[in-house]
N, C-alpha and C positions, 0 to 999 in steps of 0.2 A: 504494499500500500504506500503510495506517495502521500506526503503530508507535510505539515509545518509543525515542528516541535514546540512552537510557541502557542499553538491553537489546535490541540489534538481533538479529533472528532468523536471521542468516546466519552461515555458518562463517568462520573466520579466512581472510583473504586472498581473499575472494570477489569483490571489485570491483576494477576497474582505475582507477576514478575516483569521487570523491565531490564533489558540488556542493551548497552549502548557503548559505542566508541566514538566520542566526539572528536572534532578537530583539535589539534594541539596548540594552535596559535603560532605555529612556526613558519618557516619559509615556504611550506606547501600552500600558504595563504597568499603568496605573491600573485598579483592580478595582471601582470604584464602580458600583453598579446603583441608579439612581433615575430620576426623571422627566426629567432633563437628557439631551440628546443629546450624547454625547461621541465623541471619536475615540480609541478604545481597542479592544484585542482583545475584552475582556469585553463592551463595549457593542455592538460589531458582531455578535458571536455571539449576544448576548442571554442569556448564561448564564455561570456561572463556568467557568474553564478547569480542565482536569484537573490533578491535583497535580504531575505531572511535566512541565508545560508552562512553559517559561521566559518565555512571554508575560506572566506575572503577576509577574515578578521585576524590581525596580528595579536599576539599576547598583549593585553592592556585592559583599560577600563571598559571599552566597548565589548570586548570578548567576555570579560567577567560578567557584565550586566546581562548579556545575551544568555549566558549559561545559568545564571540565577533564575531568569525567567523560564528557561527550558526545564530546569530541575523542579521548579515550582509546578509547572504543568505536568511533568511526569509524576510528581507526588500526588497531584489531584487524581490521576487515573489509576494509581496503584492502591491496592487494598491494604488496610492496616495489617502489619505483619508480613507484607509482601517483600520479595527480594528485588534489589536494585544492584545490577552488576555493571561496573564501570571499567572499561579498558582505556588507559590514558598513559601519557608519557611526558616527562620533562624534556626540555631541549636546551641547547646552548645558544646564547645570543651575546655577542661581543665578548666571547670567551668565558661567560658565566652561565651556570645552570639556572634556568628559569623555573621557579617552583610551581609549575602547572598542576602536578599531581597533588601536592600538599594543599594548594588553593581549592581544588575540587573537593577534597576530603573535608576541609573546613566548611565550605559552602553547603555541602550535603548534610553534614552534621548539624549545622545551624537550622536546616529545614526539617529536622526531626528524624533523620536517618541515623542508624547506629552501625558503626563499622564492625563487621564480624570477622573479616579475613582479608589480608592484603598479601597477594603473591606477586613476586617479581619474576617475570619471564624473560630470559635472555633473548635479545634481538640484535642482529648484526649492524643495523643502521647503514644508511648510505654514507659514502665518504666523499661528498662533494662540497664545494663552497668554502666560505671564509673560515669555518670552524671544522674543516674536514679531519683534522687531527684530534678533535675532541668530540666525543659522543657519549650520551647516556646509553649504557649498554643493555638496558632492559626496559620493558613496558610493565606497567602495573595493571593487574586484574584484581579488582577490589569488590568484595561482596558487602553490601549494606542490607539491613532490613529496615522497613519503615515502622517506626514506633508509633505510639498513639497519635492520630492525626489531629485531635483536638479541634478547637474552633479556629 
C-alpha cells in the first residue's frame, strides 16, 4: 500500500505491530539531478521525491520534526502493547558521528514506547565521499513496545 506516514488511512489501534526503516538523514538525501551518477534516492528514482518524503531531508530540525510527526501517527494506529521495530543507522558528517539512532530512541521513548531490545547488525557500508575512510559499521534493529496510550 502506498501512503503518507504523516496521515495513515487506518483507524486508531488497528495494528499489533509496526516495522519501519526510515531514512537516515545522510547523503542519500542529496537532491541533485545532473549528469553525474550519484547514490541518492532522487538519482535512483530519476525524479524529485514527493514533498512528504523524508528521503530528501538532511539530518537536522526538519528531519527530526518530520519523524516526531510520523512516530506520533504510527503510535495512533498501533494497539496498546503492540510492537514497534525500528531499523536505523548513525552516519558520519564532517568527520563526526551523527546521533541519529540515539535521537530516534529518545523521541520514541518520549511518545510512550518502551525499549525492549537493541541489536547491532554489522553492515559493510559504502566507501564513497568525503568520509569514505570513516563509517559506522552497523545498523541498529530496535524493538519497542507501546505502553499505555493514555489521553
